[in-house]
N, C-alpha and C positions, 0 to 999 in steps of 0.2 A: 655443712659447712658455713665456716664462717663466713661474714661480711668482709668485704675492704676496708681498711679506716677512711674516713672521711676527711682531707685537708679542709680546716676553716683558717677562715681569717676575720679579723680581731682590731675593730680601731683603738690603738697606744692610750688613749685617753677619750671616752664617748660621748666626756662631757663637755669637749674643749670649747672654746670660744674662738680656736681656729684650727689653720688647718695641723692634724696628726697622725703620728706614720702609723704605717698598717703593717700588720704582724702575721705571719702567717704558724699559724700552729696544728701540728700534726704528730698525732698517738699512736703509738704502735706498738703492740709484745711488750706493753708496759713500761715504757718511755713517750717523754714528750719533748718532742723538738719544735724551741720559740726561732724564729728566722724572717729577718729582719726585707721586707718587698722593695724598701729601698724606695715607696712613693707615703706621700702624703697626702688625705685628703680634708678636708671641712666634714665634722658630723654631717653637717644638716643635705649634703650630697651624699651621705650612705645610707645604701639599704641594711639595714642590722637582720634582718630574715633572712634574706637572699645570702648577709655577708660580701654583697658588688656594692659598685654605686650605680648610684640612681642613675637611669637614663635618661637623657634633657637633651631635647632638640637643639641643635646649635651649642652642645660640649663635646667636641670631638676628643676633648681629653679624658673626658669620661669614657668613652667606646673605650680609648686606650690603656687604662687603666683595667678596666674588666678583662680586656683581652689577656692581661700580662696574667694577672691574676687564675685567669683562666691556667695560661701555659704550664704557672709555678705550681700549680692543681693536679694539672697531670705531670708534670716531673716529677710528683713527690707518689703518685702512682705508679710510676715507671722503673724507680727507685726502688722502692717498697718489693714489686713482683722480685727483679733483676737479682735482689738479693735476698734473694730465699724467700719470699714473704717476710721479711723484717730483720732478719739474720746481719743486722749493722748496727754499728753504734750513731749516737746520734752526733758528736764527729765525723765520723765518715760519710753520714747523711748529709751533713751541710757542707762536707765539701763536692757533694757529686750534684750536690746544687747548682754551687758557686759555679763551675764546670758548666752545668746544662744553662744556666740564667750569662754564661757569657764574664763573670767575675775572672775567674780564672781558666789559664789554656791548664790541660792534658800534661800532669807530668810525663817527662820526657822517658825513664824508667817501667810507663804503663804504655807505650806508643809501641812498644816492641818494634818489631818489621813492617809497620806501616809508612808510606810513603810520605817522604818532606811533604810539610806544608806547603801551599801555596801562598804563594804573596801574596797579602791583600791591599786590595787597589784604594786609592787614598780617596776620600772622598769624592772629589772633582771627578778622578776616572770610574769611580761607581756611576756616576748619575747617564755616563756614554754606556755603558754597561747596561743599565737597568731600562732604563729610555729602550734599549735595543732588543729586550727580553718581553717589557711591553708590547711593542708591534709585533713580535714571534708569538706570540700567545694570542694576539688576538684582540689584543683594544678596543672599542671603537677609536673611530681616525679625529673624533671631536676631543675625548677626552687625551688622547695620548697627545692633539696640538697644544693641549691646554698646559701638561708638562714637561713639551718637550719647550716653549715659549717659555715659564718658569724657570724651566733649567736653566736657559740662557743669561736671564737676570741674574741668578746667582754666579754662575762663573762670574758672567762680567762686574761684580762684585769684585772673586775674590784674586782680576786681573789689573781691578784699578783701586782696591783699597789693599787687600792681601790675601793671599792664601789659607786657606786654616780645614781641617781635618773633621771625624767626626767628634774625637774629642771637644774640642773647640768649640765646640756651639753650648753656650749657658747664656747665661740671663745678661751679661755687657753683650756679649757677642749678640744676642741681639736688639740693645739703642746701638749699635754700632752698624749693625743692618738698615736697621729703620733709618739710623741720623743719612743715611751714604740714601736710600729710600728718597726723604725729606730731600735732600739736594738734586734729584734727577727729576724734583716736581712730580711725582706720580702721584695717579688717586687713590685713594683709601679703600676702597675694594680692592684696584689691581694690586695696592701692597698687601692686603691684609691673604691677597692670594696667594701672591710670591712667598708671606711665611706659612703659611697653611701646608702648599706645596714642597719647601725645604722642609717641614716634618715628618709629612708622610715619608720623602725619599728617608730621611734617619731611620724611620721606623721600619721603615723596609729592610732596612739594610743589619737594624738592630735585629729584626725576625732572623736574618741570614747569618747570627751569630759574625758579623764581621764588627762589630763594636760592641761595647757597654755602657756608654751616656744615657742618661735619661732625663740633664738638665734640660733638655730642650719639649723634657713633657709636662703636664700642668697645667693651671689657668692663665691668663692673664697674657697670653703670645700675641694675640691679636687684639689690634690699637680698637675701642669700641668706636663704634659711629655716633656723632652728636646729633640729638635733637631734630636740628633743624633740615626742614626740606625746601625744596622750589617747588615750581609748579612744573608739572607731568605734562612732556608737550604731545597730545595728540590732535587728530585733522578733522574736524563735523562733517556730519555730510555736508554739508554748504561746501567745504576746503574741499572734499574729493574730488566733488563735481566739476569743482572750476579747473583742477587736475584735469579732470577727462577731457574737458570741452579745450582745451588749450590744444592747438596744430600745431606738432611735432615731426621731428622727422629720425631716421635713422637711429644709431644707437640709443637715444635722446627718449625718445617717443617709443622702445621697446624697455627701457628703467622707468619708466613712469607706468605705461603697463604693466609690470611686474611691481610694483609699489600698490597700484591700485589690488591686483589681484590677491595679493598679501593686505590689505587693510579690509579686504570683501569677506575673506574666509579663515584670518586671525591667527592662520598660523607661524612656528619660526620659518627666517629666511633658510634654513637650511635644508625646512620641508616646502614651504612654498614656491622656492626656486626650482622643483625637480616633479612639478604635477606631470603626469601624463595623461594621456585621452582613460586607459586602465585606471584611473582614481574620480572621473568621473561617469553616472550611472543617471536614469531617473525611478523611483520609485513605484507602485503599483497604483498610484495616483499622481502620477505625470508629474511628482516636483525632482526636477534635477537636485542631485548632493552629490555632494564632494567627499569621497570618502580618502582617509591619510591616516596612515600610522607612522607618529612622532619618530623621528631618526634620534633624539635623542633621549626621550622616555619609552619609548615604543607601544605608547598610550595607543588604541586608537581613536578616529574623533569622523562627526558625522555632519559634514555645515550643506545648510540648504543653500542656494545658488542665487534665491533671489530678493535677498535683505535689497542689494543696491542694483539699481536698471542698467551700471552701464557693464555689468562685470562680465554677463553671459555676451554680447557682443565683443568685449574684451576676447574673451576665452575662446570663442569663433573665427577672432580674429585670426588669431596661433595656432587654430586646431587643437585648443584644449592641452597646448604642451607650455611649460613656462618658458618663458625667453634667457634663454645662456646669456650667464657672466656671473662675476667674481663678485664679493660681499663689498670687497677693497672700492675698486670701479661705482660699483651702483651705489655708496654709500657721500662719494665723491661727487655723482652726477648728478641723486635725486635733492642734493641744497639751490642748486645752479635752476633747474626745474620746479621749486617750487620758490623760488626767488622770484622768475617769470612769470609766477600766477599771484603774485605779488601778497603772498602769507609771510608779513609785514610786521603783525603787531607782536610787539615787543611782551617779552617772558621772564615773571624772573626765573633766574636759577642760580640753583644752591650747591658746589664742589664742594665736596671734603675731599682734603690731600693728605698720605700718610705724614705723623712725624711721633713724635713724643707722646703727642694728644690728638687729635683728629684736629685739621686747621681749613676751617671755615670762608669762605670765600663766596659772595654774592656779586650776581650781575642783572642787568634787564640788558637781553639782546633780542633782536629777531627771532621769531620763530622759526623762520626758514634754515638756519644755521644748526637749529638745534633736529632738524627731521633726520631721519637715517631709515636705516633698513626695522631696526624694532620697534620704528613711531606707528607699522602697519598693524600688529597687533596688540599693541596697547588702543589703538585707535579701535578697532574692531569691538574688543570688551566694551572700551568705555560706549561708544556708540551705541551698542545695544542695552548697557543699562541704563544707558537719557533714554532709550522707545519705551523702556517700563520693563524688560525683562528682569525675572527673577536671575540671581547668583543662581541659585540652583538648575536655571533651565541654559547659564551664559557655560557653568563648569564642561558637560559634556563637549561644547565646542573647543573651547582651548585646552585642556587637558590639567585643567589648575587640579589638586588634591581636596585641596579644601575651600570652603564659603570664606574666611578668613582671610587665606593668601591670596584668592581672586579680589576679596574688597582691598586689599592694600597695595596689589597691583594696579588695579583700577586709581584709587588713589583721589575720587573725587565727592569723599564722604560729607567733607566739611564745607567744601565749595557747595555741595546741594543742602545742606542744611546751613548756609548762608543766603542762599539763597529761597530757601522755604521760610524764612523768618519774613528778610527783605516781601517778600511775596502775600505772605499773614499782613504785615505793618499795613503792603500798600492798600489790603481789600478792608481792614481796620478804616484805613481813613477815608474811602468809598463811601462806605458802609457810615461812619460821622457826616461825612458831607450831605449822602440822601436823608438823614432822620433831620441833620439841622437848617439843611433848602429846600422843606414842603412848604407851601400853602398855610397861612393859620384860619383855621374854620370860625366863624362868628356864631356862637349858639345863640338864636332869639327866647328871653323869656318870656 
């Protein structure tokens, strides 16, 4: 029994210095089909052996192109089998591929008695349809909220600037959209996430054959972040103790306690706001432990509860149950509490805002203004690192996947390097004083 022919993908100019077209080549029954995929790629991003894009971190465009090539390969095999194993001309084969990829619609003569095609929803209508489908399919609430939030930004652009449809999204549209985001003073990370969400919606719609536009694919859609970085805001053990010693009542007392619970356990707000007695136990050696599975990543973690002396009294006060509140209210009140604790040291802040190029703004502000729910997790990791624990020991507690990821998250390597040099200089100076400050011994002849 003969093997099925295998679709192959080649770069049109494999030694090109810039992006070059990817072609599909399919040999069957003595015939040779060459079909333009419509995608272009730089040879350095191409795996010549696998005949697919190289898979790189933070290069979603390469993953998208790989999926499209996989789809094209499947379409070839489907058409080959459906045509009685290759009893079809090259031109007819191309026509079938055009239909499957959405380049052309099914001819009226071939539709026969099929039901009339439903009217295609506009892209803005599709956003609501897709969001509803995401929810019905059980997408995590945190992920769905993100899609919904950025979909609202996309709709606001359509209201304030102009309505648009699937086919309108190209490189010029990107500039128009970025300019609008910049006019609203949107931070770079949030703006890039909106651009990414727009492309994800378009890709979902394309895979459902609602359009055939691919101008939104490829590299360069996100605005690159500049290297400028400010101080990462964390609270030291002494500052956390200052918060623990504050005399507070009512809701402020609950906010302070929840903040300290988060700072002593190192989890995300979505996790440390939902602790119950079931999350706590003692080991066979009588060590109190928090056991949690991350809501965001489903990663399990076990954290000792004796890192800070004030944690267990706070947990006992609330019967090992996190005080309940929204993140929004938490973030407002915790700043006021930190102000009362006199966390007034100035910190150097670098914010990057979206534009055709990232816009960098540098300021010095009191630390309390930068404290938020996420400060807890970053403080936890940073404090353990400063206590001398290895990254490999901290990773299982915070759930970071790699040491380099955790190192970047903590972000104090440069600071610690500067401190080590400073201490070394101080030690050398002290040794110099000792060697030059001794008394001279007189040797009698």
